[in-house]
C-alpha positions as CSV (number, residue, x, y, z in Angstrom):
1,M,0.0,0.0,0.0
2,V,2.8,2.5,0.9
3,M,4.6,1.6,-2.3
4,R,1.5,2.2,-4.4
5,R,1.0,5.6,-2.9
6,L,4.6,6.6,-3.6
7,W,4.1,5.6,-7.2
8,Y,1.0,7.8,-7.6
9,I,2.8,10.7,-6.1
10,S,5.7,10.2,-8.5
11,V,3.4,10.1,-11.6
12,L,1.4,13.2,-10.4
13,S,4.6,15.1,-9.8
14,G,5.8,14.3,-13.4
15,M,2.5,15.5,-14.9
16,V,2.7,18.7,-12.9
17,L,6.2,19.2,-14.1
18,L,5.2,18.7,-17.7
19,L,2.2,20.9,-17.3
20,G,4.4,23.6,-16.0
21,L,6.7,23.3,-18.9
22,S,3.8,23.6,-21.2
23,C,2.5,26.7,-19.5
24,D,5.9,28.3,-19.3
25,R,6.8,27.5,-22.9
26,E,3.6,27.4,-25.1
27,R,5.7,27.4,-28.2
28,T,7.6,24.2,-27.5
29,N,6.5,21.0,-29.1
30,P,7.5,18.2,-26.7
31,L,7.2,15.7,-29.6
32,D,10.0,17.3,-31.6
33,P,13.1,15.2,-31.1
34,Q,15.4,17.9,-32.4
35,S,15.4,19.8,-29.1
36,E,15.9,18.7,-25.7
37,L,12.4,19.7,-24.6
38,G,10.9,19.5,-28.2
39,R,10.7,22.0,-31.1
40,E,9.2,25.4,-30.7
41,L,5.6,25.6,-32.1
42,V,4.6,28.3,-34.6
43,A,2.3,30.9,-33.0
44,T,-1.5,30.5,-32.9
45,P,-3.2,32.8,-35.5
46,T,-5.2,35.6,-33.9
47,G,-8.1,37.8,-34.9
48,L,-10.2,34.9,-36.3
49,S,-13.5,36.4,-37.6
50,A,-16.6,34.8,-39.3
51,E,-18.9,36.9,-41.5
52,P,-22.2,35.4,-42.5
53,G,-23.3,35.4,-46.1
54,I,-26.0,33.8,-48.3
55,G,-24.8,30.3,-49.0
56,F,-21.4,30.9,-47.4
57,I,-19.4,32.1,-44.3
58,R,-16.4,34.3,-45.0
59,L,-13.4,33.7,-42.5
60,G,-10.5,36.0,-41.9
61,W,-7.5,36.1,-39.4
62,Q,-4.2,37.8,-38.7
63,S,-1.0,36.5,-40.2
64,V,1.6,34.5,-38.2
65,D,5.2,35.8,-38.5
66,S,7.4,32.7,-38.8
67,R,10.0,31.5,-41.3
68,R,8.7,27.9,-40.8
69,L,5.0,28.8,-41.6
70,A,3.6,26.6,-44.3
71,G,-0.1,27.6,-44.1
72,Y,-3.2,27.5,-42.0
73,A,-5.5,24.7,-40.9
74,L,-9.2,25.8,-40.5
75,F,-11.5,23.6,-38.5
76,R,-15.3,23.6,-38.5
77,S,-17.9,22.2,-36.2
78,E,-21.7,22.4,-35.9
79,Q,-21.3,22.9,-32.1
80,S,-19.0,25.2,-30.3
81,T,-17.8,22.4,-28.0
82,G,-18.2,19.7,-30.6
83,Q,-15.7,17.8,-32.7
84,Y,-14.0,20.2,-35.2
85,R,-13.1,18.8,-38.6
86,L,-10.6,20.2,-41.1
87,V,-12.0,22.4,-43.8
88,R,-10.6,21.2,-47.1
89,G,-9.3,24.0,-49.3
90,E,-6.7,24.7,-51.9
91,G,-3.8,24.0,-49.5
92,D,-1.6,20.9,-49.2
93,T,-3.8,18.2,-47.8
94,T,-0.8,16.0,-46.8
95,L,0.2,18.7,-44.3
96,Q,-3.5,19.3,-43.3
97,I,-3.3,22.8,-44.7
98,T,-6.6,24.5,-45.7
99,T,-5.1,27.6,-47.2
100,G,-2.0,29.7,-47.4
101,K,-4.0,32.9,-47.5
102,L,-5.5,35.0,-44.7
103,S,-9.1,34.5,-45.7
104,L,-11.4,31.8,-46.9
105,V,-15.0,31.6,-48.1
106,D,-16.6,28.5,-46.8
107,S,-19.5,27.6,-49.2
108,L,-22.4,26.0,-47.4
109,D,-25.8,25.0,-48.7
110,A,-27.4,25.2,-45.3
111,P,-29.4,28.4,-44.9
112,G,-30.2,29.3,-41.3
113,K,-27.7,26.9,-39.8
114,T,-24.8,28.0,-37.5
115,F,-21.2,26.8,-37.8
116,F,-18.2,27.3,-35.5
117,Y,-14.6,27.6,-36.5
118,R,-11.1,27.4,-35.0
119,I,-7.8,27.9,-36.8
120,A,-4.2,26.8,-36.3
121,A,-0.9,27.6,-38.0
122,V,0.9,24.7,-39.7
123,D,4.7,24.7,-40.0
124,T,6.8,23.1,-42.7
125,A,7.0,19.8,-40.9
126,G,3.2,19.6,-40.7
127,V,3.1,20.4,-37.0
128,L,0.1,22.5,-35.9
129,S,0.0,25.3,-33.5
130,L,-2.4,25.5,-30.7
131,L,-6.0,26.1,-31.9
132,S,-7.5,29.6,-31.7
133,P,-10.6,30.3,-29.7
134,F,-13.7,29.5,-31.7
135,V,-15.9,32.0,-33.6
136,G,-19.3,31.3,-35.1
137,A,-21.7,32.5,-37.7
138,T,-25.0,31.6,-39.2
139,V,-25.5,31.0,-43.0
140,L,-28.0,33.6,-44.2
141,E,-31.1,32.6,-46.0
142,D,-31.4,33.7,-49.6
143,H,-34.5,35.8,-50.0
144,S,-33.4,37.7,-53.2
145,P,-33.6,36.0,-56.6
146,P,-31.0,36.4,-59.3
147,G,-31.3,39.3,-61.6
148,A,-32.5,38.9,-65.2
149,P,-30.2,37.0,-67.6
150,Q,-28.5,39.3,-70.1
151,N,-28.1,39.4,-73.9
152,V,-30.9,37.0,-74.8
153,W,-30.9,36.4,-78.5
154,V,-32.2,33.7,-80.9
155,V,-30.6,32.4,-84.1
156,A,-32.3,30.3,-86.8
157,D,-30.6,27.3,-88.3
158,Q,-31.0,27.9,-92.0
159,A,-29.8,24.4,-92.9
160,R,-32.3,22.7,-90.5
161,P,-35.9,24.1,-90.7
162,G,-37.6,23.8,-87.4
163,R,-34.5,24.5,-85.2
164,L,-33.6,27.6,-83.2
165,T,-30.7,28.3,-80.8
166,V,-31.2,30.5,-77.8
167,N,-28.2,32.2,-76.2
168,W,-27.8,34.4,-73.1
169,S,-25.4,35.7,-70.5
170,A,-25.5,35.3,-66.7
171,P,-27.1,38.0,-64.6
172,A,-24.5,40.4,-63.1
173,R,-26.2,40.7,-59.7
174,D,-29.2,39.7,-57.7
175,A,-32.5,41.3,-58.4
176,D,-32.2,43.6,-55.5
177,G,-28.9,44.9,-56.8
178,G,-26.8,42.9,-54.3
179,M,-24.1,40.4,-55.1
180,L,-25.2,37.4,-57.1
181,T,-25.7,34.5,-54.8
182,G,-26.6,30.9,-55.1
183,L,-27.3,30.8,-58.9
184,A,-28.5,27.3,-59.7
185,G,-29.8,27.4,-63.2
186,Y,-32.0,28.8,-65.9
187,V,-35.6,28.3,-67.2
188,I,-36.1,28.8,-71.0
189,L,-39.5,30.1,-71.9
190,R,-41.1,30.1,-75.4
191,A,-44.1,31.6,-77.0
192,E,-45.6,30.9,-80.4
193,A,-47.3,33.7,-82.3
194,G,-50.4,34.9,-80.5
195,R,-49.8,32.7,-77.4
196,S,-48.3,33.3,-74.0
197,L,-44.8,32.3,-72.8
198,A,-44.5,28.8,-71.4
199,P,-41.5,27.0,-70.0
200,V,-39.9,24.5,-72.3
201,D,-36.8,23.4,-70.4
202,T,-34.4,24.0,-67.5
203,V,-30.6,24.0,-67.6
204,D,-27.8,24.4,-65.0
205,A,-26.0,27.5,-64.1
206,Q,-23.0,26.7,-66.3
207,T,-25.1,26.5,-69.5
208,F,-25.7,29.6,-71.6
209,Q,-27.2,28.1,-74.8
210,Y,-30.3,26.0,-75.6
211,V,-31.2,24.3,-78.9
212,D,-34.9,24.1,-79.5
213,E,-35.8,21.5,-82.2
214,G,-39.0,20.1,-83.7
215,L,-40.6,23.5,-84.3
216,E,-42.9,24.4,-87.1
217,V,-41.2,25.4,-90.3
218,A,-41.2,29.1,-91.2
219,A,-42.9,30.1,-87.9
220,V,-42.0,32.9,-85.5
221,Y,-41.1,32.1,-81.9
222,S,-40.3,34.4,-79.0
223,Y,-38.0,33.4,-76.2
224,T,-36.8,34.7,-72.9
225,V,-34.8,33.2,-70.0
226,L,-35.1,33.5,-66.2
227,A,-32.5,32.6,-63.5
228,F,-33.2,30.8,-60.3
229,D,-31.1,30.1,-57.2
230,R,-30.5,27.1,-54.9
231,T,-33.3,28.4,-52.6
232,G,-35.7,28.3,-55.4
233,N,-36.0,32.0,-55.9
234,A,-36.9,32.8,-59.5
235,G,-35.7,36.1,-60.9
236,P,-37.2,38.4,-63.5
237,L,-37.4,37.6,-67.2
238,G,-34.6,38.6,-69.4
239,A,-35.3,40.9,-72.4
240,G,-37.1,38.7,-75.0
241,S,-35.9,37.9,-78.5
242,Q,-37.6,36.2,-81.4
243,A,-36.7,34.5,-84.7
244,R,-38.4,32.7,-87.6
245,T,-37.5,29.2,-88.3
246,A,-36.2,28.5,-91.8
247,G,-38.3,27.1,-94.6
248,I,-41.6,28.1,-96.3
249,A,-44.6,28.6,-94.1
250,V,-47.5,26.3,-94.4
251,P,-50.8,28.2,-95.0
252,G,-52.9,28.2,-91.8
253,G,-56.6,28.7,-91.1
254,L,-57.9,26.1,-93.6
255,V,-61.7,26.2,-93.8
256,V,-63.7,23.8,-96.0
257,E,-67.4,24.3,-96.6
258,G,-69.7,22.1,-98.6
259,G,-72.4,23.7,-100.7
260,I,-74.8,22.8,-103.4
261,G,-72.8,21.5,-106.3
262,K,-69.6,23.0,-104.9
263,V,-67.0,23.0,-102.1
264,T,-65.5,26.3,-101.0
265,V,-61.9,26.2,-99.6
266,R,-60.5,29.2,-97.8
267,W,-57.2,29.8,-95.9
268,E,-55.1,32.6,-94.4
269,A,-52.8,34.5,-96.6
270,S,-49.1,33.5,-96.6
271,V,-46.5,36.1,-95.3
272,E,-43.8,34.8,-97.6
273,E,-42.2,37.8,-99.4
274,D,-41.6,35.9,-102.6
275,L,-45.0,34.2,-102.7
276,R,-46.3,33.2,-106.1
277,G,-49.5,31.4,-105.2
278,Y,-51.0,28.3,-103.7
279,N,-51.6,24.7,-104.6
280,V,-54.8,23.0,-103.6
281,Y,-54.9,19.3,-103.2
282,R,-58.0,17.1,-103.1
283,S,-58.8,13.5,-102.1
284,L,-61.7,11.2,-101.4
285,R,-59.9,10.1,-98.2
286,P,-58.5,12.2,-95.4
287,D,-55.2,10.2,-95.1
288,Q,-54.0,9.6,-98.6
289,G,-54.5,10.0,-102.3
290,Y,-54.3,13.8,-102.6
291,A,-53.9,15.2,-106.1
292,R,-53.2,18.8,-107.1
293,L,-56.2,20.7,-108.6
294,S,-55.6,22.7,-111.8
295,G,-56.7,26.4,-111.5
296,S,-58.7,28.4,-113.9
297,E,-55.9,31.0,-114.0
298,R,-53.7,28.8,-116.3
299,L,-50.7,29.0,-113.9
300,S,-48.2,26.5,-112.7
301,F,-50.0,26.5,-109.4
302,T,-53.7,26.2,-108.5
303,T,-54.5,29.8,-107.6
304,G,-53.2,33.1,-106.6
305,Q,-56.2,33.8,-104.3
306,T,-56.9,32.6,-100.8
307,T,-60.2,31.1,-101.8
308,Y,-60.8,28.2,-104.2
309,I,-64.3,27.0,-105.3
310,D,-64.3,23.5,-106.5
311,T,-67.3,22.8,-108.7
312,A,-66.1,19.5,-110.3
313,V,-67.9,17.6,-107.5
314,A,-70.8,15.3,-107.1
315,G,-73.7,15.8,-104.7
316,G,-73.6,13.6,-101.6
317,T,-69.8,13.0,-101.9
318,A,-67.3,13.9,-99.2
319,Y,-64.1,15.6,-100.4
320,Y,-60.9,16.4,-98.4
321,Y,-58.4,19.2,-99.1
322,Q,-54.9,20.4,-98.2
323,V,-53.2,23.7,-99.2
324,S,-49.5,24.6,-99.7
325,A,-47.8,27.9,-100.5
326,V,-45.7,28.2,-103.7
327,T,-42.7,30.7,-103.7
328,S,-39.9,31.3,-106.1
329,S,-37.7,29.0,-104.0
330,G,-40.1,26.1,-103.8
331,E,-43.3,24.8,-102.2
332,S,-44.1,24.6,-98.5
333,G,-45.5,21.5,-96.8
334,R,-49.2,20.9,-97.0
335,S,-51.6,22.1,-94.4
336,E,-53.7,19.9,-92.2
337,F,-56.7,18.5,-94.1
338,G,-60.2,19.8,-94.0
339,G,-63.3,18.1,-95.5
340,A,-66.9,18.7,-96.4
341,T,-69.8,16.9,-98.1
342,V,-71.4,18.3,-101.3
343,L,-75.1,19.0,-100.8
344,F,-77.8,17.9,-103.2
345,D,-79.5,20.7,-105.1
346,I,-83.2,20.9,-104.3
347,R,-83.6,24.7,-104.4
348,P,-84.4,26.6,-107.6
349,P,-82.8,29.9,-108.4
350,A,-84.6,33.1,-107.6
351,A,-86.4,35.0,-110.3
352,P,-84.3,37.2,-112.8
353,T,-84.7,40.9,-112.3
354,L,-84.4,44.2,-114.1
355,L,-85.8,42.8,-117.3
356,T,-85.3,45.3,-120.2
357,G,-84.8,45.4,-124.0
358,E,-84.5,47.4,-127.2
359,P,-85.1,46.9,-130.8
360,V,-82.2,45.6,-133.0
361,V,-81.2,48.6,-135.0
362,S,-80.6,46.7,-138.2
363,D,-83.8,44.6,-138.1
364,P,-87.2,45.9,-136.9
365,E,-88.4,42.3,-136.6
366,K,-86.0,41.6,-133.7
367,L,-85.9,42.6,-130.1
368,S,-82.8,42.4,-127.8
369,V,-84.0,41.3,-124.4
370,S,-81.7,41.3,-121.3
371,W,-82.0,40.9,-117.5
372,K,-80.1,40.6,-114.3
373,A,-79.2,37.1,-113.3
374,P,-80.4,36.0,-109.8
375,T,-77.8,36.2,-107.1
376,T,-79.4,33.8,-104.6
377,D,-81.6,30.7,-104.6
378,I,-85.4,31.2,-104.0
379,N,-85.0,31.0,-100.2
380,G,-82.2,33.7,-100.1
381,A,-79.4,31.1,-99.7
382,D,-76.3,31.2,-101.9
383,L,-77.0,30.7,-105.5
384,S,-76.5,27.0,-106.4
385,G,-76.1,27.8,-110.1
386,V,-78.1,28.7,-113.2
387,S,-77.8,26.5,-116.3
388,R,-80.2,28.3,-118.6
389,Y,-83.1,30.8,-118.9
390,Q,-86.5,30.2,-120.5
391,I,-88.0,33.2,-122.3
392,Y,-91.8,33.7,-122.6
393,R,-93.6,36.2,-124.8
394,A,-97.2,37.5,-125.3
395,T,-99.0,40.2,-127.2
396,A,-101.0,41.2,-124.2
397,S,-99.8,41.9,-120.6
398,T,-102.2,39.3,-119.3
399,G,-101.1,36.6,-121.7
400,P,-101.2,33.9,-122.8
401,F,-97.4,33.6,-122.7
402,A,-95.6,31.2,-124.9
403,L,-92.0,29.8,-124.7
404,V,-90.1,31.5,-127.5
405,G,-86.6,30.4,-126.6
406,T,-83.8,29.6,-124.1
407,S,-80.5,31.2,-123.3
408,T,-77.4,30.2,-121.2
409,S,-76.6,33.9,-120.6
410,A,-78.7,36.8,-119.3
411,A,-79.6,38.0,-122.9
412,F,-81.8,36.8,-125.8
413,I,-82.6,38.0,-129.3
414,D,-86.2,37.5,-130.2
415,T,-86.9,37.3,-133.9
416,G,-89.9,37.1,-136.3
417,L,-91.6,40.2,-134.8
418,T,-93.7,42.9,-136.4
419,A,-92.1,46.3,-136.5
420,K,-93.4,49.0,-134.1
421,T,-95.4,46.4,-132.1
422,T,-95.6,46.1,-128.3
423,Y,-94.7,42.6,-126.9
424,Y,-94.7,41.4,-123.3
425,Y,-91.9,39.2,-121.8
426,E,-91.2,37.2,-118.7
427,I,-88.2,35.0,-117.8
428,E,-87.5,32.1,-115.5
429,A,-84.1,30.6,-114.4
430,Q,-83.3,26.9,-114.2
431,D,-80.3,25.2,-112.5
432,A,-78.3,22.1,-113.5
433,S,-80.4,19.9,-111.3
434,G,-83.5,20.9,-113.2
435,N,-85.0,23.1,-110.5
436,I,-87.0,25.9,-112.1
437,G,-87.4,29.2,-110.3
438,P,-90.3,31.7,-110.4
439,L,-91.0,34.0,-113.3
440,S,-89.7,37.5,-113.5
441,S,-91.9,40.5,-113.6
442,V,-93.6,41.2,-117.0
443,V,-92.0,43.9,-119.1
444,A,-93.4,45.6,-122.3
445,L,-91.0,46.1,-125.2
446,I,-91.7,47.7,-128.6
447,S,-90.2,46.3,-131.7
448,G,-88.1,48.4,-134.0
449,G,-88.7,50.3,-137.3
450,V,-88.7,54.0,-138.3
451,D,-91.4,56.1,-136.6
452,I,-94.3,57.1,-138.9
453,P,-95.2,60.7,-139.0
454,K,-98.4,61.5,-137.2
455,N,-101.3,64.0,-137.4
456,V,-101.0,64.7,-141.2
457,R,-102.9,67.9,-142.1
458,L,-104.0,69.3,-145.5
459,S,-105.1,72.7,-146.7
460,S,-105.5,74.3,-150.2
461,S,-105.7,77.7,-151.7
462,S,-107.1,78.7,-155.2
463,P,-106.0,82.2,-156.3
464,S,-108.7,84.3,-158.0
465,D,-106.2,84.9,-160.7
466,L,-106.8,81.9,-162.9
467,T,-103.3,82.2,-164.4
468,K,-101.9,81.2,-161.1
469,P,-101.9,77.6,-159.9
470,P,-103.6,76.5,-156.7
471,V,-101.5,75.2,-153.8
472,V,-102.0,72.3,-151.3
473,T,-100.1,72.6,-148.0
474,I,-99.3,69.3,-146.3
475,S,-98.0,69.4,-142.6
476,W,-97.5,66.8,-139.9
477,D,-96.0,66.1,-136.5
478,A,-92.3,65.0,-136.5
479,A,-91.5,61.4,-136.1
480,I,-89.4,60.1,-133.2
481,G,-85.8,59.1,-133.9
482,A,-82.9,60.1,-136.0
483,I,-85.0,61.3,-139.0
484,V,-83.1,63.0,-141.8
485,L,-86.0,63.7,-144.2
486,Y,-89.6,63.1,-145.0
487,E,-91.1,61.9,-148.3
488,V,-94.5,63.2,-149.5
489,Q,-96.6,61.8,-152.4
490,H,-100.0,62.5,-153.9
491,S,-102.4,60.5,-156.0
492,T,-105.7,61.1,-157.8
493,V,-106.7,57.5,-157.3
494,A,-108.8,57.0,-154.3
495,N,-107.3,54.8,-151.5
496,S,-104.7,53.3,-153.9
497,T,-101.9,51.2,-152.4
498,R,-100.0,51.0,-155.7
499,D,-96.8,53.0,-155.7
500,A,-97.3,53.7,-159.4
501,D,-100.4,55.7,-158.7
502,Y,-98.4,58.2,-156.6
503,V,-96.3,61.2,-157.5
504,S,-93.6,62.6,-155.2
505,V,-93.9,66.2,-153.8
506,L,-90.4,67.6,-153.8
507,P,-88.0,68.6,-152.4
508,N,-87.6,65.8,-149.8
509,D,-86.2,67.4,-146.6
510,V,-86.4,67.3,-142.8
511,S,-89.1,70.0,-142.6
512,T,-92.5,69.0,-141.3
513,S,-94.5,70.8,-144.0
514,R,-94.5,71.0,-147.8
515,Q,-96.4,72.9,-150.5
516,D,-97.7,71.2,-153.6
517,D,-98.3,73.5,-156.6
518,E,-98.5,70.7,-159.0
519,V,-102.3,70.3,-158.6
520,S,-105.3,71.3,-160.7
521,R,-108.4,73.1,-159.8
522,G,-111.5,71.1,-159.1
523,V,-109.5,67.8,-158.6
524,T,-109.5,65.6,-155.4
525,Y,-106.0,64.5,-154.3
526,Y,-104.8,61.8,-151.8
527,Y,-101.6,62.5,-149.8
528,R,-99.3,60.2,-147.8
529,V,-96.1,60.8,-145.8
530,R,-93.3,58.7,-144.5
531,S,-90.0,59.1,-142.5
532,V,-86.4,58.3,-143.6
533,D,-83.8,57.9,-140.8
534,V,-80.1,58.2,-140.7
535,E,-79.7,54.5,-141.6
536,D,-81.6,55.2,-144.8
537,R,-84.5,53.1,-143.5
538,V,-88.0,54.2,-144.2
539,S,-91.2,54.0,-142.1
540,D,-94.5,52.8,-143.4
541,W,-96.6,55.4,-145.3
542,T,-99.3,57.2,-143.4
543,D,-102.9,56.4,-144.3
544,P,-103.9,58.5,-147.3
545,R,-105.5,61.9,-146.5
546,T,-108.0,63.5,-148.9
547,I,-108.4,67.1,-150.1
548,A,-110.5,68.6,-152.9
549,V,-108.9,71.6,-154.7
550,S,-111.3,74.4,-155.3
551,P,-112.2,75.2,-159.0
């Protein structure tokens, strides 16, 4: 028992001695065999500070003045009294050196969490100084998103239609103007014409280009980019940019409508600068068998308009159509198909209107009749077509009317008429399906011929001087039309219709009166008058008028 106590006392005395040496000589390393009491330790760094940041803690300390200094070892713990572990840095890990500098930014993805630090100096042999007192700081939470990405621009791939490349630069600062913190990636947003922006993809913070493929050919797309941080804060949108994919735009807005005996195909106008026209394709099936339709414009494409009416169709049949744009550089792809069924024609045309006519100048036995074609069917719907017109004529307004001819146009020449006679006409229209519309209103027309002078008047004078001849004066009302002269004749044969029985009273001129001094006293004369027009046509003679010359 006494020996054991002596042994304890001896051990305790040695520990006290060693402790004293340590206290008296803090810079001595008792493990260094090069000195009698161990090598001298490098000094412990002073002034350790920890400054909190968003996603990091910035450490700084005072330098240690020693020729044997190799660097500094920084230790971190989640508790002030917990176990401290070396913070790996850019220093020599074999000597447990964190850094050779006097500061270090410790990146930490732990917002709101507190960390504690101690630091030691490391000499060239890898021996550490005593650890400094601890300092602590809490990683700040990131409430400010990144700023807007810069220099957003879009480039079309001319060799690959349907492909665009979006480029941008990183934001310079956070949205609040502070230092950029925690940038994690970018969201690329795209909008087609007339639509809102929508996200299409997300890339990491080191990516500044995005290739968008599978787009419509010759279509305009708008793009922008936003940045987000590790906390999930999304920043403002960058300035937008747009571009048009390569290729020829496919016409849009195809509308196909079935009608009676026709199909109407409409589409939106192409925006191609070198547009020549459009091709229209038709099939009896929606999925195959489309053939290009020939246009009425005799061009290498179907039409230069944005509407095509297909009349080479059969009632009750369904037809399908596609449209493409034709430019000087080629043809676009075809549009999506549209289809419609042709209706059967059971509606007759409406009645013709504005019926009118005039005599044929060169032939008083003909009348030129014309009218305005109907523009709708009888029920007011779109006109399904007119194949011919039927013309009816009567000599009285109340009829009876008889069919005198047909016409495929809105005009008709009626022949075999009596000059200067009133005739009455009405017209009806008929379509290709045999549907006959109502009759037009009745119109009265007068056949041609030169107008006959009217109201012929006779007077005579017999001078008392028997040596002087008597005179018969003939006067009348002017005829209507381009009359250039009147012819006057007299006869002594009562009511004769033989031209040989008449003698002309000259001169023939355009005046409406004439004096005849080639008469004898006591004789009865019969006079007639007729008109001659500018075409050298003559009217009928007036009925003979009688006058007896005084003796």
